[in-house]
N, C-alpha and C positions, 0 to 999 in steps of 0.2 A: 646307307642312311646319311642324311645330312648332319651337320654339326649341331643343329638345333632340334633334331628329332628326339622324341622321348622314347622311341622304341629301341630296344637293344639290338645289337648286331646278331644276325642269324647265321649259323653255320649250316648252309644248305646241304653239304655233303653228309654231315652228321644226321640231320633230319631224314635224309633219304635212306641212310643206313638203318635208322631206327624203324622206318616204315617197312623196309624190306624184311627186317628181322621179325616184325610183328606179323607180316604176311606169311613168312615161313612157319612161325609158331601156330598161326591159325590153320594153315594147311595140315600141319602135323596133328592138330586136335581133330580136324574133320576126318582125316584118314583113320584115326583111332576110333572115332565114333562110327564110321562106315564099317570098320572091322567088327565092332561090337554088334552092329545091326545084322551083319552077315552071320555072326555066331549065334544070334538070338539072345544075347545078354544085355542088350541096350535098355536103358531106363527111359522113362517117359520124357525126361529132360533131354536125353541124347536125341531122341526122335524129333523133338520140337526144334532143337538146334539144326539138325540135319535137314529137316523140311524147310526151315526158314532160309537156309543158305541156298537151297536148290531153287526156290522161287525168286530169290533176289539176285541170283548169280549174274543175270544179264545186265543188271543195272549198276551194281557195285563192283568196282575194279580194285 
């Protein structure tokens, strides 16, 4: 950023690590939901989340 910029300096490596960490956590959650669906113990909310991620998987990376 320039010296007159009002935006603070961004640590891009830190932001990338946070994004990757969130992706890993999301993947763990989806795997747990998939396991519950296979076991037959999934709640309505689990099924809703699972179906939403399946239909949007091609668009969201």
